[in-house]
C-alpha positions as CSV (number, residue, x, y, z in Angstrom):
1,M,12.1,-20.3,-10.9
2,A,13.5,-17.0,-11.9
3,N,11.0,-16.9,-14.2
4,D,8.2,-17.4,-12.2
5,Q,9.0,-15.2,-9.9
6,I,9.3,-12.5,-12.4
7,G,6.3,-13.2,-13.7
8,F,4.8,-12.5,-10.2
9,L,6.3,-9.4,-9.9
10,R,5.3,-8.0,-13.2
11,R,1.3,-9.4,-12.6
12,L,1.3,-7.1,-9.4
13,R,-1.7,-4.5,-10.3
14,T,-3.2,-1.8,-8.4
15,V,-6.7,-2.8,-7.0
16,R,-9.6,-0.5,-6.3
17,D,-12.5,-3.1,-6.3
18,F,-12.9,-5.5,-3.3
19,R,-15.3,-7.8,-1.9
20,P,-16.5,-7.8,1.6
21,D,-14.8,-11.1,2.4
22,A,-12.6,-11.1,5.4
23,V,-8.8,-11.2,5.1
24,P,-7.8,-14.5,6.4
25,Q,-5.5,-13.7,9.9
26,D,-2.8,-16.2,8.9
27,A,-2.0,-13.7,5.2
28,L,-2.6,-10.8,7.3
29,N,-0.2,-12.1,9.7
30,D,2.4,-13.1,6.5
31,I,1.4,-9.5,5.3
32,L,2.7,-7.8,8.3
33,E,5.7,-10.2,8.6
34,V,7.3,-9.3,5.6
35,G,6.6,-5.4,6.5
36,R,8.4,-6.1,9.4
37,W,11.4,-7.6,7.6
38,T,11.5,-4.8,4.5
39,G,15.0,-3.1,4.6
40,T,15.1,0.7,6.2
41,A,17.7,3.4,5.5
42,N,20.3,2.5,8.3
43,N,18.2,-0.4,9.5
44,R,16.4,2.5,11.4
45,Q,13.0,0.6,11.0
46,A,11.4,4.1,11.8
47,A,8.0,3.1,10.0
48,E,5.0,1.4,11.7
49,L,1.7,0.0,10.2
50,V,-1.8,1.0,11.8
51,V,-4.2,-2.3,10.6
52,V,-7.6,-0.5,10.4
53,T,-10.3,-3.1,10.1
54,D,-13.0,-1.0,11.2
55,P,-15.6,-0.5,8.4
56,A,-16.3,3.1,10.1
57,A,-12.6,4.1,10.5
58,R,-12.1,2.7,6.9
59,Q,-15.1,5.1,5.8
60,K,-13.2,8.1,7.7
61,L,-9.9,6.8,5.8
62,T,-11.5,7.2,2.7
63,E,-13.1,10.8,3.7
64,W,-9.9,12.2,4.2
65,G,-8.4,11.1,0.5
66,A,-7.6,7.4,0.9
67,N,-10.1,6.6,-1.9
68,T,-10.2,2.5,-1.4
69,A,-9.8,1.9,2.2
70,A,-13.4,2.3,2.7
71,K,-13.9,-0.6,-0.1
72,A,-10.9,-3.3,1.4
73,P,-11.8,-5.0,4.4
74,V,-8.2,-4.2,5.5
75,A,-6.4,-1.0,5.5
76,L,-2.7,-0.6,6.6
77,V,-1.5,3.0,7.6
78,I,1.8,4.0,7.3
79,V,3.2,5.8,10.3
80,T,6.6,7.2,10.1
81,A,8.9,9.2,12.2
82,G,8.2,12.2,11.3
83,D,12.1,13.0,11.4
84,K,12.4,16.3,9.5
85,E,16.2,16.0,9.0
86,R,15.4,12.2,7.2
87,A,12.0,12.7,5.5
88,E,13.6,11.7,2.1
89,H,14.8,8.6,4.1
90,E,11.6,8.0,5.5
91,M,9.8,9.0,2.1
92,F,11.6,6.1,0.4
93,D,11.6,3.5,3.2
94,E,7.3,4.0,2.9
95,G,7.8,3.4,-0.6
96,R,9.7,0.2,-0.2
97,L,7.4,-1.1,2.5
98,A,4.1,0.0,0.8
99,E,5.2,-2.4,-2.3
100,R,6.7,-4.9,-0.2
101,L,3.1,-5.3,1.3
102,Q,1.3,-5.5,-1.8
103,L,3.7,-8.1,-2.9
104,A,3.1,-9.6,0.1
105,A,-0.8,-9.7,-0.3
106,A,-0.5,-11.2,-4.2
107,A,1.4,-13.7,-2.6
108,H,-1.8,-14.6,-1.1
109,G,-3.7,-14.3,-3.5
110,L,-4.9,-10.6,-2.5
111,G,-5.8,-7.7,-4.3
112,S,-3.9,-4.4,-2.9
113,G,-3.8,-0.9,-3.7
114,V,-1.8,2.1,-2.7
115,T,-3.8,5.2,-1.8
116,W,-3.1,8.7,-0.2
117,L,-4.4,10.8,2.8
118,K,-4.9,14.2,0.9
119,N,-5.4,17.9,2.6
120,D,-6.1,17.5,6.3
121,G,-6.5,13.7,6.3
122,P,-2.9,13.1,7.5
123,E,-3.6,15.1,10.3
124,R,-7.0,13.7,10.8
125,A,-6.2,10.3,10.4
126,K,-3.7,10.4,13.4
127,E,-6.3,12.4,15.7
128,Y,-8.8,9.3,14.7
129,L,-6.4,6.3,15.2
130,G,-4.1,7.6,18.2
131,I,-1.2,8.5,16.5
132,P,1.0,10.9,17.9
133,A,1.2,14.2,16.5
134,E,5.0,14.5,15.6
135,K,4.4,11.5,13.5
136,R,4.0,11.5,9.6
137,V,1.0,9.4,8.1
138,R,-0.1,9.7,4.4
139,T,0.2,6.4,2.7
140,V,-2.7,3.8,3.3
141,I,-2.8,-0.1,1.7
142,A,-6.1,-1.6,0.5
143,V,-6.1,-5.0,1.0
144,G,-9.1,-7.9,0.2
145,Q,-10.3,-10.3,-1.9
146,R,-10.3,-8.9,-5.9
147,D,-13.7,-8.2,-6.8
148,E,-13.6,-9.7,-9.8
149,A,-17.0,-8.8,-11.5
150,A,-16.4,-4.9,-10.8
151,I,-12.9,-5.0,-12.4
152,K,-13.8,-6.7,-15.6
153,A,-16.7,-3.8,-15.7
154,K,-14.1,-1.3,-16.0
155,P,-13.2,0.1,-19.5
156,K,-9.6,-0.8,-19.7
157,N,-6.7,1.4,-20.3
158,P,-5.5,1.3,-23.6
159,Q,-2.3,3.1,-23.1
160,A,0.5,0.6,-23.4
161,R,3.8,0.2,-21.6
162,K,6.5,2.1,-23.0
163,D,9.3,0.0,-24.7
164,V,11.9,-1.1,-22.7
165,G,14.2,1.1,-25.5
166,E,12.0,4.4,-24.0
167,F,12.2,3.1,-20.3
168,A,15.9,2.3,-19.8
169,H,18.7,4.4,-21.0
170,V,21.9,2.3,-21.3
171,G,25.3,4.7,-20.5
172,R,23.8,8.1,-20.8
173,Y,20.0,9.6,-21.0
């Protein structure tokens, strides 16, 4: 059983090409539940999501830097409290949440990709999506059915993974 779970975790890949098919509502509900139950610093649960399915809104997110938002049928915008004194905690929680959302999508056979709003994108997204000004917005998770034909047509990255001995240092660096 551990081998199956480790294999599942190792197979998680960022997806940048999606088919236009809708994400099944039960899958989206599960993804949101996993997000809701993701652990947070001091259990503050400072993160929220805006689920964006409107194509025009997803296009705006892409224009503001979240380059795959328009390609996927669902974009999940992560919103954190924006507490400057807890910025490091919020960033850590945001990263945990992003990967958990991706893993939940993969559990349903869906692809996902993490992308960021850039430059004035966070402010414009907050205004466009009705997110309060004091909140922090940066990360967007694109979710949908993988476009296998488009993925296979792309050149492969020949760079191999580091050997575990280059990655993990035991006892000391």
